[in-house]
N, C-alpha and C positions, 0 to 999 in steps of 0.2 A: 504494500500500500504506499502511495506517495505521502511524504510529510504534508502536514496541513498547509504549510506555506506554499508548497507547489500547487495544491488544490486552489488555494486563493489566487495565485498567479494566473492559473489557467482561466478561472472565472472572470477575474478582472480584465484580462486581455480580450475577452469576448465583448466587454463593455467599451474598452478603449484599446484598439490594436497597437496604438503608439506607445503603450505603457512598457517600460523597460525595467523599472525597479522592482525587486522582490522584497522590499522592506515591509514588514508585517503591518505597521500602522497605516502605510499608504494603501496596501491591499485591502485592509478591512474598511477603510474609507470608501474605496471604490465599490467593493463588494456589498457593503452594508447600506451605502447611500443611494445607489442608483438601480439596483436590481428590482425587477417588477414583483417578485414574490419572495417570501422569507428566505434568507440565505441558507439557513439550516436545511430547508427542504431541497434546495438545489444541490447542496454539498452531499446530502445523504442520497438524494435521488428517489425519495419516496415520500408519501404523505405521513404526517405525524400520527403515530398510534395514539388512540384515546382510550383511557381506562377510567371507570367510575367506581367509586366506593360508596356504598350506602351503609352507614354505620353510625356509631355513637362517637361523641367527643370525649376524650380522656384529657381533663385539665392538666394532668401531669406530663402530657406529651409522649407517653411511652407506648400506648396501644391505640386502637381505634383509628379514626381518620388520620391522625398525626402519623402513625406508623405506616398506614397505607400510602399516603402521599409521598413520604420519604422513599418508600420502596419503589413506587412508580418512577420517581425521578431517578433513582439509582439505576434503573433499567432502561432509561431513555424513552419513557412513555409520558404523555401529557396526562396529568391526574385531575380528576374532577371529583366533587364530593356532594353527597346528600346527607344531611344530618338527620338522624332519627331521634336521638336522645342526647342530652347534655349531662355529663356526670361530673360531680365534685370528687376528684380522685387524685391519689398520689401513689407512691411506691408501696405504701402501707395499707391503704384502705380506700373504700368508696363511701363517702359520707352522705351523698345525696344524688338523686336521679331525677331529671325533669324530661318527660317525653314530649316531643313536639306533636302538634295536632296532625292527624293523618292527612288532612288536606294540604298542610304545608310540606309534608314528606312528598306527596304526589306532585305538588307544584314544582318542587326542586327538580325532580326527575324529568318532568315535562319540559322544563326550561332548558335543561341540558340536551335532551334528545331533539327538541325541535330546532335547535340552532347548530350546536357543535356535533352532535352525534356521538355514539359509543361503539367502540369495537369489542369491548368486553367489560363486564362489571362484576363486582363482588358485593356480597352482603356480610355484615358483621353483626353488631349488636341490634337486634330487633326485639325490643323489650316486652311488647304486648302482642296478643293475638290480632288486635286491630291493625297495628303497624305491619305485622307480617302479611296480613290480607292485602293491605294497600299496596305494599311493595310487590307482591305476587301479581296483583292486577296490572301494574305498570309493566312488569316483565312480559306478561301474556300479550299486553297491548302492543309493545314495541319489539319484542322477540330477540333482544340482545342476549348473547351467551353470558351465562352467570355462574360464578363460583360462590358457593354457599358455605361460609364458615359459621357453623351453628354455635355461636358464642353463647355460653350458658352461665359460666362463672368467671369472675376476674381472678387474676393471679393472687390477689389478697384474700380471695374466698367470698367475695360479695356476689350475690345472685344478679345476673344481668338478663335473665330470661325468666319471665313469670311462669310458674308451674303449669298454668292452664294454657300456655302458649305452645307447649311441646307438640300437641296433636295438630295444631294449625301449621306449625313448621313442617311437620312430616307429610301432611296431606296436601297442603297448598303450595309450599315453596320447593320441597325436594323434587317433586315431579318436573319442575322447570329448570332444574340445576344441570349444568354441564359437568361440574365437578362439585363434590361436597367434601369438606376437609375436617372431620371431627377428630379431637384428641381421644384418648382412651375413655375418660369419664363420659364425654359427650357421645361417643359411639356406644357405650353401655346404655345410655338413656334412649337413644334412637333406636337401638336394636332390641332392647329388653334382655340382653345377655350379659353375663359377667365375663370380663376379659382379664385373664391372668397369664396368658401365653399368646404366641403368635398364631397358633392354630385357632384359638378362640377369637382372636382379632380378624382372621380371615372369615370365619363364620359370621361375625358381626358385619363385616363389609358386604358379604353376600346378601344378608338381611336387609341392610340399609339400601342396597341397590334395588331391592324389590319396590321401593317407593318411586323409582323412576329416573334417578340421576344417571347421566351417561357414564360417570366414573366416581369411585369413592377412594379417597385417600385417608387412611387411618394413621395419624401421627403417633409414633411410639415413644415419645419423651417420657411417658409416665411409667413404662416398663423398665425393669431392671436389666443391667448388663453394661459391658464396656462399649457397646456399639449402639448407636441410635438408629433405629430402623423405622422407616415409613412404608406403609403397605398400600399399593395401588391395586384396586380391582376394577377391571374394565374389559368389556367384550368377553366375559366368562374367564378371564385370565388373571393371575395374581403376579405382581412384580414387586420386588423389594429394593428400597433405596437405602443404602447404608453410609454412615459416616461415624468416625470416632466420637464417642460421647464427650461432651465438654462439660466439665464440673465447674459451675459458676452460679451466682445468684442473679446474673444479668439476663433474665429470661422473660421479663414483662414485655408483651407484644409479640411473642414468638408466633403464635397462631395467626395474628393479624398480618404480619410481614410475610409469612409463608404463603398464605392464601392470596395476598396482594401480588406477590411475585408470579404465582401461577397465572393470575389475571393479566398482568403485564405482558407475559410472554404469549398468552392467547391473543391479546390485543395486537401483538406484532405479527400474528399469523402462524405461530408455532402450534403443533398438535399437542394433545394432552400429555403424552409421554415426554416429549421434549420440555414442555412447560414445567412438569414436576421435577425433571432432572435439574433444570436451571434453578428452580426455587429451592431445592435441597442444598445446592451449592451456596446460594446466597444466604440462607437462614444459618447454615453452619458457620460461616464467617460472621454473620450478625450476632450470633450468640457468643462466639469466641471472643469477639471484640466489642462486647456490650459496654454500656456506660455505667460506671460505678458511681451512681448518684442516689441520693435519698437513703432512707434507713431501712428500706425493704428490698423487694426484687427491682433491681435497676433495669432499665429498658434495653432491649436489643439495639443493635446499630446497623440497620439495613444499608447504610451508606458506606459501610467498611470496605466492601469490594470495590466500590467506585473509588474510594480514597486510595486504596492500594495500587490500582492501575494508574491513577493520576500522578501518583508520587514516584513512579519508576523512572521517569525522565530525570526528575530533579536529583534523585539519588545518583544516577550515572553521571550527571553534570557535576555534582559535588565531589565525587571521587576523581573525576577528570581534572577538576581545578586543583585538588590536593596533589595529584601526581605531577602536574605542571610545576607546582611549587617545589616538590621534592627533586624533580629533575633539574630545575634551575639552580639548585644550591649544591655545590660541590662537596660541602661538609657532610651532607647527609649519607654519602657512600660509606663514611666511616662507621655508620651504625648498622649496615646491612650485614646480617650473619651469613655463615657459610651456606645455610639452607635457604637463603634469600629471604626477602621481605614481602608480605602481602598486606594490602590495605582493604578492609571490608566495611561496608555500610549496609544497614538493614532498612527495610520499609518500617514505617511506624507499626502497621498491622502485619507483622511477619508471622508466618506459620511454620517456617522451617528454612533449611538451607536454600531452597529455591527462591526465597525472598531476600537473600543476602547477596549483594553484588561485591565483586572483587576483581583482582587482575589475574586472568588466565596466564599461567607461567610465571607469575609473581613479578616483583620488581628486583632487578639484578644489578650488580656492580659491574658496569661495562666501562673499562678503561678509567676507573676512578670517578665515574659519574653514575648516578642512579638512572636506571632505564626501565620503563615498564615494558614487559614482553608483548602486551596486547592491550587493547582498549578494555575498560571494565565491562563486565556482564554479570548477569545474576546466575547463581549456582556455581561460581568459579572457585570457591574456597570451602575447605572442610575444617581444617584446624583452627585458623583464626576465626572463622565463622562460628565454630562450636563454642569458643570462648565468649564471643560477643552474644550469642543467643542465651548462654547461660547467665551472663552478667544482666541481660535484660529482664530475666525472670525476677531479679531482685531490684533493679532500678530501670524502668522503661525509658528513662530520658537518655540512657546510654545507647547511642545509635551506631557508633563506629569503633573499630579496633585495628591496630597495626602492630605486628611483631617486629622487634629489633633485637640486636645482639645484647647480651647481658655481660656485665663485668662489675666488680666491686666499685670501680671508679664511676661507672655510670649510675650505680645505686646511690653513691654519695652525691652526685650531681642532682639526681632526682630529689633527694631530701633537701639539699640547698635551695632547690627551685620551689620547695614547698608542696611538691606532689606527694599525695598519700600513696603508700606502697604496701604490698602484702605478697607473701610467697607461699609456695607449696613444695613439698619434698617428693621428687619423683621416685626416690628409693622406696617410699612408703606406698607407692601405687599399688592397689590390689591386682593380682595376677589376671582376674576375669576382666578387668578394665584394659590391661595391657593388650589382651588378645583381640580387641575390637578396634579397628582403625578409626581414629578420631575421637575416641572416648576419653583418651588421656587429658586432652585440653579441657573438656567439660568437667571431668573429675577434678582437675587441678584448679579450675576457676572456682568451683564450688568450695573447695578447701580454703583457697585464699580469701574468698569472701566471708566464709565462716570465721576464719581467724581475725579478720579485720572488723567484722561486725557491719560491714558495708561494702559497696562496690568501690574499690580504690581506683586511683588514677593509673596505677602501674601494677600489674600482676607479673611475678617473675619466678623462675626456678633456676637452680644451679646445675641442672643437667643430671644425667645418669649414665650408665654404661651404654656407649654408643649414642647418647642423646646430648645435643649441644645445649648449653645454657641459653635461656631466652627470656626476654621481657616483652610484655604486651601492653601497648598504650590503649586506654579506654576513654572515649570522649563522646561529645554530643553529635558531632558530624565528622566526616572525613577530613575536612578542612581544618577543624579544630585539632584533630589528631596530628595532622601534618604540621601545624604550628608548634605543637609541644615537641614533636620530633626534631624540628629545626632548631628550636631553642636548646634542646638537649645536645644536638650535634655541634652547635656553636660552642657550648661550654666544654664539650668533650675534646674538641680540637684545641681549645685554649689549654686544657689540662695536659693534653698530650705534648703540646709545644713546650710547656714548662718543664716537663720530665725530660725532654730531650735537650 
């Protein structure tokens, strides 16, 4: 795919063939100021997908319409909303519920459909039988594909569906649904079956499908196990979607964001299977990188995946800038160890090695000058990346790491510079750790952090049989790590000259 600037240049040239500059601000001025239809539609080459959420308002912003609209935005869909109820809610409890008149609910739907249109919609909190009936009437009238999230209870335990509304939900709304997405407790209510295993979940899915939805997705977050499994029943077949279970309290809005993600993908023209697969990926990141706010269950972060992708370019640029600094300073080559140096930086929302960028082939000492073997890319480091990922578990503000050679003189310089240091003894490394490539640095970082009681600026070890002594700089960015390294190098050169 061409870089965005090249796309802008091509489009701007269509307006003014005499244009020669590729400078972004000029291109945006041409593209944004004189094109006859929205620039994003020309750039993407298709109409904007439109998704509608029909749900309640969570004043805490964690679930309901707030979560749905964030999810729509994360997946590149224009989101619209119909408010059914307003809740006074936070991460701990729901203190009040105000239901809108059914006429107002219907008026909102009609206003959206008669002008903008809807490619796919979802329902969330439909508190009363009357609201359910009103929404079902509008779905029958306009015929838009609908994902039904049968919201019954808030994460705090508050009831969001009146008991006498269950039958209306089953008989009026489920027959109109393209997909219905109950969690285990909701599936038990809808099916009348107890669910303690996946076999029982499959039975419940089949029972719920008898009410008429094209597909049933039973979310497995409430079942035990190391793996979180969602079960899709469609066309008489069962499919499982698995992800490692994330142990966290940031789960408020999980069901809302999951069903909204399915809706967004359907709005973009994907089929049900593709939509559920995409939603599973998004919600796994959203839970893993949820927001630790409030005193109860913090909200999921459906924008996490978007942030991760958006940040990749900046991380590569930051490492590239740091490498230029190191290559321009001849002093730095004095700190490159025999095993060479690597400089790594991680995304804010990093899942593993694939989200850590570094230098393939490392930074080498070439004729007395530092030289990067290749441009930075993600997944290019194991050892330095392992140290970095371990440090981030204790201090997420640490984003970068760089290994340099270690000596007692370098340690003294670190202390004079006011850098905090901590070490680990490789001779005490457990045999089972030594057997696994890359685990040594993770184990060592944990040991050094435990000894220091925090993540230090420098982690070092004095080597072992066949292992070179090494120090690792930890910092907020690659550029910050490079600045520390260059200050160290300058002091190290001074000390070396004094000795000679």
